[in-house]
C-alpha positions in Angstrom: 37.5 23.2 -56.7 39.4 20.6 -54.5 37.5 20.4 -51.2 39.7 17.5 -50.0 43.0 19.5 -50.2 41.2 22.7 -49.1 40.3 21.0 -45.8 43.8 19.6 -45.4 45.3 23.0 -45.8 42.9 24.5 -43.3 43.9 22.0 -40.7 47.7 22.1 -41.3 47.7 25.9 -41.3 46.0 26.0 -37.9 42.8 27.5 -39.2 40.7 24.9 -37.3 41.2 23.3 -33.9 42.1 19.6 -34.2 44.0 16.8 -32.5 47.4 15.7 -33.4 46.2 12.6 -35.2 43.9 14.6 -37.5 46.7 17.1 -38.2 49.0 14.3 -39.2 46.4 12.7 -41.5 46.0 16.1 -43.3 49.7 16.7 -43.4 50.2 13.2 -44.9 47.8 14.2 -47.8 49.7 17.4 -48.5 53.2 15.8 -48.2 52.2 12.9 -50.5 50.9 15.4 -53.1 54.4 17.0 -53.3 56.4 13.7 -53.5 58.0 13.5 -56.9 58.9 9.8 -56.8 55.6 8.7 -55.4 53.7 6.0 -57.4 50.3 7.6 -56.6 48.7 10.9 -57.6 45.7 12.7 -56.2 43.0 13.0 -58.9 41.0 16.0 -57.6 38.4 15.7 -60.4 37.6 12.1 -59.4 37.4 13.2 -55.8 35.0 16.0 -56.6 32.9 13.6 -58.7 32.3 11.4 -55.7 31.7 14.3 -53.4 29.1 15.6 -55.8 27.4 12.2 -55.7 27.4 12.3 -51.9 25.9 15.8 -51.9 23.0 14.7 -54.1 21.7 12.3 -51.4 18.7 13.3 -49.3 18.5 13.1 -45.5 15.0 11.8 -44.8 15.3 11.6 -41.0 13.8 14.6 -39.2 10.8 16.9 -39.6 11.3 17.3 -43.4 13.6 15.9 -46.0 16.7 18.0 -46.9 19.6 17.8 -49.3 22.8 16.5 -47.8 25.7 18.9 -47.5 29.0 17.3 -46.5 31.3 19.1 -44.0 35.0 19.7 -44.3 36.2 16.5 -42.6 33.7 14.4 -44.6 35.0 16.0 -47.8 38.5 15.0 -46.7 37.6 11.4 -46.0 35.5 10.8 -49.1 37.8 12.7 -51.4 40.9 10.9 -50.2 39.4 7.5 -50.6 38.2 8.1 -54.2 40.8 10.7 -55.3 44.1 8.9 -54.7 45.0 6.4 -57.4 48.1 4.9 -59.1 49.8 7.0 -61.8 48.6 6.2 -65.3 46.1 3.7 -63.8 42.6 3.9 -62.5 43.4 1.6 -59.6 42.8 3.4 -56.3 45.5 3.7 -53.7 43.6 3.0 -50.5 42.3 -0.6 -50.0 41.8 -0.1 -46.2 40.5 2.7 -44.1 40.3 3.3 -40.4 38.0 6.0 -39.2 37.7 6.7 -35.4 35.8 9.5 -33.8 33.3 10.2 -31.0 29.7 9.0 -31.4 27.0 11.0 -33.2 29.6 12.3 -35.7 28.2 10.6 -38.8 30.4 7.5 -39.0 27.4 5.4 -40.1 26.3 8.0 -42.5 29.8 8.0 -44.2 29.6 4.2 -44.4 26.1 4.3 -45.9 27.2 6.9 -48.5 30.1 4.6 -49.5 27.7 1.6 -49.8 25.5 3.6 -52.2 28.5 4.8 -54.2 30.1 1.3 -54.5 26.9 -0.5 -55.2 25.7 1.5 -58.2 28.1 4.2 -59.3 31.5 2.4 -59.2 30.9 0.4 -62.4 31.6 -2.9 -60.6 29.1 -5.6 -61.7 27.6 -8.1 -59.4 29.7 -7.1 -56.4 29.1 -7.9 -52.8 29.0 -5.3 -50.1 28.9 -6.4 -46.5 28.0 -4.3 -43.4 29.5 -6.4 -40.6 29.4 -6.2 -36.8 29.4 -8.4 -33.8 25.6 -8.3 -33.6 23.0 -8.2 -36.3 21.4 -5.1 -34.8 24.7 -3.2 -35.0 25.3 -4.4 -38.5 21.9 -3.1 -39.6 22.7 0.4 -38.4 24.9 1.1 -41.5 22.5 -1.0 -43.7 19.6 1.1 -42.5 21.5 4.3 -43.4 21.6 3.1 -47.0 17.9 2.3 -46.9 17.1 5.8 -45.6 19.1 7.4 -48.4 17.2 5.2 -51.0 13.7 5.7 -49.6 14.2 9.4 -49.2 15.0 9.9 -52.9 12.6 9.0 -55.7 15.5 8.8 -58.1 17.4 6.2 -55.9 14.2 4.3 -55.2 14.1 3.3 -58.9 17.7 2.0 -58.8 17.4 -0.5 -55.9 15.3 -3.3 -54.6 15.2 -3.7 -50.8 14.4 -7.0 -49.0 14.2 -6.2 -45.3 13.5 -9.8 -44.3 16.8 -10.8 -45.9 18.7 -7.7 -44.8 19.7 -7.2 -48.5 19.6 -4.3 -51.0 20.2 -5.0 -54.7 21.3 -2.5 -57.2 19.2 -2.8 -60.4 22.0 -1.1 -62.3 24.9 -3.3 -61.5 23.4 -6.3 -59.7 25.5 -5.7 -56.7 24.1 -6.5 -53.3 24.4 -4.8 -49.9 24.0 -7.2 -47.0 24.0 -6.8 -43.2 25.8 -9.7 -41.4 26.4 -10.5 -37.8 29.1 -12.4 -36.0 28.5 -15.7 -37.9 31.8 -15.6 -39.9 30.8 -18.7 -41.9 28.6 -16.3 -43.9 31.7 -14.3 -44.8 34.3 -17.0 -45.4 34.9 -17.6 -49.1 33.0 -14.6 -50.4 34.7 -11.8 -52.4 33.5 -8.3 -51.6 34.1 -5.0 -53.3 33.3 -3.1 -50.1 33.3 -4.3 -46.5 32.2 -2.1 -43.7 33.1 -3.1 -40.1 31.1 -1.1 -37.6 32.2 -0.4 -34.0 35.3 -2.4 -34.3 36.1 -1.7 -30.7 33.5 -4.3 -29.6 35.0 -7.1 -31.7 36.7 -9.7 -29.4 39.1 -10.8 -32.1 40.2 -9.8 -35.6 38.6 -12.8 -37.3 35.9 -10.8 -39.1 38.5 -8.3 -40.4 40.9 -10.9 -41.6 38.2 -12.9 -43.5 36.9 -9.7 -45.2 40.4 -8.6 -46.2 41.2 -12.1 -47.5 38.1 -12.0 -49.6 39.3 -8.8 -51.4 42.7 -9.9 -52.5 41.7 -10.6 -56.1 39.3 -7.6 -56.4 40.5 -4.4 -58.0 39.5 -1.2 -56.2 38.1 -3.1 -53.2 37.9 -1.3 -49.8 37.6 -2.5 -46.2 36.3 0.4 -44.1 36.6 0.2 -40.3 34.5 2.7 -38.5 34.5 2.9 -34.7 34.6 4.9 -31.5 37.2 4.2 -28.8 36.5 1.5 -26.2 37.8 0.3 -22.9 39.2 -3.1 -23.9 42.8 -2.3 -24.7 43.4 -6.1 -25.1 41.0 -6.1 -28.1 42.2 -6.1 -31.7 40.8 -2.6 -32.3 43.2 -1.0 -29.9 46.1 -2.8 -31.5 45.0 -1.6 -34.9 44.5 1.9 -33.5 48.1 2.1 -32.2 49.3 0.7 -35.5 47.5 3.5 -37.4 49.0 6.1 -35.1 52.4 4.8 -36.0 51.6 5.0 -39.7 50.5 8.7 -39.2 53.7 9.4 -37.3 55.8 8.0 -40.1 57.3 5.2 -37.9 55.6 2.6 -40.1 54.8 2.8 -43.9 51.6 1.4 -45.3 50.5 3.5 -48.3 47.3 1.5 -48.9 45.8 2.4 -45.5 43.8 5.6 -45.1 43.5 6.9 -41.5 41.3 9.6 -39.9 41.3 9.8 -36.1 39.5 12.6 -34.3 40.6 12.6 -30.7 41.9 14.8 -27.9 45.6 14.9 -27.4 47.2 13.1 -24.4 47.8 16.2 -22.3 44.5 17.9 -23.0 42.2 18.9 -20.1 39.2 16.6 -20.5 37.0 19.1 -18.7 37.8 22.0 -21.1 34.8 22.3 -23.5 36.9 23.5 -26.5 39.0 20.4 -26.4 35.9 18.3 -26.9 35.6 19.6 -30.4 38.8 17.7 -31.4 36.9 14.4 -31.1 33.6 15.7 -32.5 34.2 17.2 -36.0 30.5 17.1 -36.8 28.6 17.4 -33.5 30.3 20.4 -32.0 31.1 22.4 -35.2 28.9 24.7 -37.4 29.3 24.7 -41.1 31.4 27.8 -41.0 33.9 26.1 -38.7 32.7 27.9 -35.5 32.0 26.0 -32.4 28.3 25.0 -31.8 27.7 26.5 -28.4 24.3 24.9 -27.8 25.7 21.4 -28.4 28.6 22.1 -26.2 26.2 23.2 -23.4 24.3 19.9 -23.7 27.6 18.0 -23.6 28.7 19.9 -20.5 25.7 18.6 -18.7 26.9 15.0 -19.4 30.4 16.0 -18.3 29.2 17.2 -15.0 27.3 14.0 -14.3 30.3 11.9 -15.4 32.6 13.9 -13.1 30.3 13.5 -10.1 29.3 9.8 -10.6 32.7 8.6 -11.9 33.0 4.8 -12.6 30.9 3.7 -15.5 29.5 7.1 -16.2 33.0 8.6 -16.5 34.3 5.7 -18.7 31.3 6.2 -21.0 31.8 9.9 -21.3 35.6 9.5 -22.1 35.1 6.7 -24.6 31.9 7.7 -26.4 31.9 11.5 -26.1 35.6 12.1 -26.2 36.8 9.1 -28.2 39.5 8.3 -25.6 40.6 4.8 -25.0 40.1 4.0 -21.3 40.8 0.8 -19.4 38.1 -1.2 -17.8 36.2 0.7 -15.1 37.1 -1.8 -12.5 40.7 -0.9 -12.9 43.2 -2.7 -15.2 46.0 -4.2 -13.2 48.7 -3.4 -15.8 49.1 -0.5 -18.2 49.0 -2.1 -21.6 51.7 0.2 -23.1 54.0 -0.3 -20.1 53.6 -4.1 -20.3 54.3 -4.1 -24.1 57.4 -2.0 -23.5 58.8 -4.9 -21.4 58.7 -7.3 -24.3 62.0 -8.6 -25.6 63.5 -11.2 -27.9 64.9 -13.3 -25.1 63.9 -17.0 -25.3 63.8 -19.7 -22.6 66.9 -21.2 -24.3 68.8 -18.0 -23.3 68.1 -18.9 -19.6 69.9 -22.2 -19.9 71.5 -23.2 -16.5 69.8 -20.3 -14.6 68.1 -20.4 -11.2 64.4 -19.8 -11.3 61.1 -20.1 -9.4 58.2 -22.2 -10.7 54.6 -21.2 -10.5 51.7 -23.6 -11.1 48.0 -22.8 -11.7 46.0 -26.0 -12.5 42.5 -25.9 -13.8 39.7 -28.4 -13.2 37.8 -30.2 -16.0 39.1 -29.1 -19.3 40.0 -25.4 -19.0 43.2 -23.6 -19.5 46.1 -24.6 -17.3 49.5 -22.8 -17.0 52.9 -23.1 -15.5 55.4 -20.2 -15.3 59.0 -19.5 -14.5 60.5 -16.4 -12.9 64.2 -15.8 -13.3 65.9 -13.5 -10.8 68.4 -11.0 -12.3 72.0 -11.9 -12.5 74.6 -9.8 -10.7 74.9 -6.4 -12.4 71.4 -6.6 -13.9 68.0 -5.5 -12.5 65.6 -7.2 -14.9 63.4 -10.2 -14.0 62.6 -12.5 -16.9 59.2 -14.3 -16.8 58.1 -17.1 -19.0 55.0 -19.3 -19.3 53.4 -22.1 -21.2 49.8 -23.3 -21.1 47.9 -26.5 -21.7 44.4 -27.4 -22.9 42.7 -30.7 -23.9 42.7 -30.8 -27.7 39.0 -31.7 -27.9 38.0 -28.7 -26.0 39.8 -26.1 -28.1 36.9 -25.3 -30.5 34.5 -24.9 -27.6 36.9 -22.5 -25.8 37.7 -20.5 -28.9 34.0 -19.6 -29.1 33.4 -19.0 -25.4 36.7 -17.2 -24.7 37.1 -15.4 -28.1 40.8 -16.5 -28.1 42.8 -18.0 -31.0 43.9 -21.1 -29.2 44.7 -23.1 -32.3 47.0 -20.3 -33.5 48.7 -20.2 -30.2 49.2 -24.0 -30.3 51.1 -23.7 -33.6 53.3 -21.1 -32.0 54.2 -23.5 -29.1 52.9 -21.2 -26.3 49.9 -23.6 -25.9 50.2 -27.4 -25.7 47.2 -29.4 -26.7 46.9 -32.6 -24.7 45.4 -35.8 -25.8 45.4 -37.8 -22.5 42.1 -38.2 -20.6 40.5 -38.6 -24.0 41.4 -35.0 -24.9 38.5 -33.8 -22.8 39.8 -33.4 -19.3 43.0 -31.7 -18.0 45.9 -34.1 -18.6 48.1 -33.6 -15.5 50.6 -36.3 -16.6 51.4 -34.3 -19.7 52.1 -31.2 -17.5 54.5 -33.3 -15.3 56.2 -34.7 -18.4 56.6 -31.2 -20.0 58.0 -29.8 -16.8 60.5 -32.7 -16.5 61.6 -32.2 -20.1 62.0 -28.4 -19.7 64.2 -28.9 -16.6 66.4 -31.5 -18.5 66.6 -29.6 -21.8 67.5 -26.2 -20.4 69.3 -27.4 -17.2 67.0 -25.3 -15.1 67.7 -25.0 -11.4 64.3 -24.7 -9.7 64.9 -23.0 -6.3 61.3 -22.6 -5.3 57.8 -23.7 -6.3 54.6 -21.7 -5.6 51.3 -23.3 -6.3 47.6 -22.7 -6.0 46.3 -25.6 -3.9 43.2 -25.9 -6.1 43.3 -29.2 -8.1 47.0 -30.0 -7.3 46.6 -32.7 -4.7 46.7 -35.5 -7.2 50.2 -34.6 -8.5 52.0 -33.1 -5.4 53.8 -36.4 -4.8 55.1 -36.5 -8.4 56.2 -32.8 -8.2 58.2 -33.6 -5.0 59.9 -36.4 -6.9 61.2 -34.3 -9.8 61.8 -31.0 -8.0 64.7 -30.6 -5.6 63.2 -27.8 -3.6 60.4 -26.8 -1.2 56.8 -26.6 -2.6 54.9 -23.7 -1.1 51.2 -23.3 -1.2 50.3 -19.8 -2.2 47.1 -18.6 -0.5 44.9 -16.8 -3.1 43.7 -14.2 -0.7 44.2 -10.4 -0.9 46.2 -10.5 2.3 48.6 -13.0 0.9 48.9 -11.5 -2.6 48.6 -7.7 -2.0 52.3 -6.9 -1.7 53.4 -9.0 -4.6 50.6 -7.8 -6.8 51.6 -4.2 -6.3 55.3 -4.9 -6.6 54.9 -6.7 -9.9 52.9 -3.8 -11.3 55.4 -1.3 -10.2 58.2 -3.4 -11.7 56.4 -3.4 -15.0 56.0 0.4 -14.9 59.7 0.8 -14.1 60.6 -1.5 -17.0 62.2 -4.1 -14.7 60.2 -7.1 -16.1 61.1 -8.9 -19.4 59.2 -11.5 -21.3 59.2 -13.1 -24.8 57.3 -10.7 -27.1 56.0 -13.6 -29.1 54.1 -15.1 -26.2 50.7 -13.6 -27.1 48.9 -15.8 -24.7 50.8 -14.4 -21.8 50.1 -10.9 -22.8 46.4 -11.7 -23.3 46.3 -13.2 -19.8 48.1 -10.3 -18.2 45.9 -7.6 -19.8 42.7 -9.5 -18.9 43.6 -9.0 -15.2 41.9 -6.3 -13.2 42.4 -5.2 -9.6 39.6 -6.1 -7.1 38.3 -3.4 -4.9 40.4 -3.2 -1.7 39.2 -5.2 1.3 38.7 -3.6 4.7 42.5 -3.5 5.3 43.1 -1.8 1.9 44.6 -5.0 0.4 44.0 -6.0 -3.3 44.4 -9.0 -5.6 43.8 -9.6 -9.2 40.7 -10.9 -10.8 39.2 -11.0 -14.3 36.6 -8.8 -16.1 34.3 -11.8 -16.8 34.3 -15.5 -16.6 35.7 -16.1 -20.1 38.7 -13.7 -19.7 41.3 -16.2 -18.6 44.1 -15.1 -16.3 45.7 -18.5 -15.7 49.2 -17.6 -17.0 49.0 -14.4 -15.0 48.1 -16.4 -11.8 51.0 -18.8 -12.4 53.5 -15.9 -12.8 52.4 -14.3 -9.5 52.6 -17.7 -7.6 56.3 -17.9 -8.7 56.9 -14.1 -8.3 55.7 -14.2 -4.7 58.5 -16.5 -3.7 61.1 -14.4 -5.6 59.7 -11.3 -3.9 59.8 -12.8 -0.4 63.4 -14.2 -0.9 64.6 -10.8 -2.2 63.1 -8.9 0.7 64.5 -11.5 3.2 67.9 -11.2 1.7 67.8 -7.4 2.0 66.5 -7.7 5.6 69.3 -10.2 6.5 71.9 -7.9 4.9 70.7 -4.9 6.9 70.8 -6.9 10.1 74.4 -8.1 9.4 75.4 -4.5 8.6 73.9 -3.2 11.8 75.7 -6.0 13.8 79.0 -5.2 12.2 78.6 -1.4 12.8 77.8 -2.2 16.5 81.0 -4.2 16.9 83.1 -1.6 15.2 81.7 1.2 17.3 82.6 -0.7 20.5 86.2 -1.2 19.2 
């Protein structure tokens, strides 16, 4: 019996409703089995051994204990992770796994089962297993699943020692430990693990935890980092980036043979209010054991759908992300579509703009926060693309503080040159003289022809005189009101959607700032401006871009208006002749 391949064939043959991503995961399994030059083989006997182990567990939660019986998709996941190995070697193929589906579909159960398997039955002695999350309470969810399996079975109880006050479980057979850890990555750094489980990765503000855990497994044979999550609404978070990477692996656009992927989701064009489509994201919750739809569960979910449809806003976002596993932007309304923005990325550098005319935007911070300047280059004749560029500044002694509060890799950005760390003002306060010096150097090095400067009046009074000395153009204060910024805010977004904006793809800080921006609710005149989701989501580079873009936008429109007036005058003269 090969339950793993059996499920893959069921999906690929159309015998069970699924989303495109699940179909591709199963097709990948079948295609890999038929590859003659492939360095891996699928050991169905090994897969079945671990599936049998999973099915000997006892579910203690509920009115009475009952023996676990894995479903088809669980067979596929467990069997794939343990069954694929290198030819003529016992080393397993998959060292990473990404599993994403709607809530209440047994993700934590799967992780708990894997912890039990790795701790006692893998043969690895004195290994470390981490259940990691942003908060300790979340990390303990998987850890508690392991506890429940152990305490529900007299046989397993004899094999483990549980210390709840330390959040650790020790296998008396191998000496391996299972530990729940929160966000304090110092606990992780330097430790080798044989299994790392990252729960609800969508809530992680950065990829630091994932990288530390992966780095700790480099020298460990048959190690696995297992990411389990539901979709979220922060498409600027590392989980969304990893999710899109995984989709590319499934499509064949990118090859990563050591990464296992299982994503249960609706397809892009699916009607979200059609109950049968919900089953694509809920392989456990909405399906019976015989692969028929669970109508009673669908009826309960329909009640939630009606409420979400009526109330909208947060209720709708929660229904889409948690019940349908669909990535949704922040409920307040993301200013830019992340995919459209990333499609505007290019390899053009500031050096390629040498000698060009441009507009300068300045957004200065107070104290020791992030400060940014930006350049907007109008398109040349025969082109319709606007190139935008930015660089930011931060006092060097405030970096560690802001990395914690903002959840942003400022030191990494500093090594890339997109963030300049300043040492003036004792490295604590904003060093305006460094900004002036940098601007002067940029103009000289690249022979930039600044034709307009837009600035936010906040904090700029002290350097206006110096700016006037080095800039041969008018300096224009940009009011930060919705009335002033509405047209330029909408035009920039439409230009992004039309692919008329270009920026350096390596400027991660600019992308971070752009995708942090949300649209405020319209004022009484229907006018909007950008804001940020929360205090720590910096949009300084974004503000600087818009300050410069507003001047470009107004000059462009004035030029068109003047041209239309000239044409009308000429036509009037010709008609009289």
